[in-house]
C-alpha positions in Angstrom: 7.7 8.3 0.6 6.7 5.7 -1.5 2.9 4.6 -1.9 3.9 1.1 -0.8 7.0 -0.6 1.0 9.6 -2.9 -0.4 13.0 -3.7 0.9 14.3 -0.7 0.2 12.1 1.3 1.6 10.5 -0.3 4.6 8.4 3.3 5.5 5.3 3.8 3.0 2.1 5.6 3.3 0.1 2.1 3.1 2.3 1.0 6.2 1.8 4.4 7.9 -2.0 4.0 7.4 -2.4 0.6 8.2 -0.7 1.2 11.6 -2.6 3.8 12.2 -5.8 2.0 11.7 -4.5 -1.4 13.6 -4.0 1.6 16.8 -7.2 2.8 16.3 -8.5 -0.6 16.1 -6.7 -1.8 18.8 -7.8 1.3 21.1 -4.4 2.5 21.6 -5.2 6.1 20.6 -7.6 8.2 22.6 -10.3 9.3 20.8 -12.8 10.4 22.8 -14.3 13.7 22.3 -12.1 14.0 18.7 -15.0 11.5 16.8 -18.4 11.6 16.1 -20.2 8.1 15.2 -22.9 8.0 12.4 -24.9 5.5 11.3 -24.2 4.5 7.7 -27.8 4.7 7.1 -28.5 8.4 7.7 -25.2 8.7 5.6 -26.9 12.0 3.9 -27.2 13.7 7.8 -23.8 12.7 8.7 -22.6 14.7 5.3 -25.0 17.6 5.8 -23.7 18.1 9.4 -19.7 18.1 7.9 -21.2 20.5 5.1 -22.9 23.0 7.4 -20.2 22.8 10.5 -22.4 21.4 13.2 -20.5 18.1 13.2 -19.0 17.3 16.8 -15.5 16.6 17.3 -12.9 16.4 14.6 -13.9 13.7 12.8 -17.1 11.6 11.3 -17.1 7.9 11.4 -19.8 5.3 10.3 -20.1 2.7 13.1 -20.7 -0.6 11.2 -21.0 -2.4 13.9 -24.9 -1.4 14.7 -25.8 -2.6 11.4 -27.6 -6.4 10.6 -26.3 -7.9 7.2 -29.3 -8.7 5.1 -28.3 -12.6 5.0 -31.0 -13.1 2.4 -29.9 -10.7 0.0 -27.6 -12.8 -2.5 -29.7 -16.2 -2.3 
């Protein structure tokens, strides 16, 4: 399967991944009990849980929605 779509290959790894992410964002895929949400500020804890098989669910994802932007950082 090609990495990117073109005129002769409308399907690709990139378009499949893009579609899956869009479906997740739209809530079209049921993920209850499959995903553990982790705070990105506690990344080491999330990695240790995966390493030591303590993570609940099939996937661990960082929930960036709880992070406040640091607006003064680049001033």
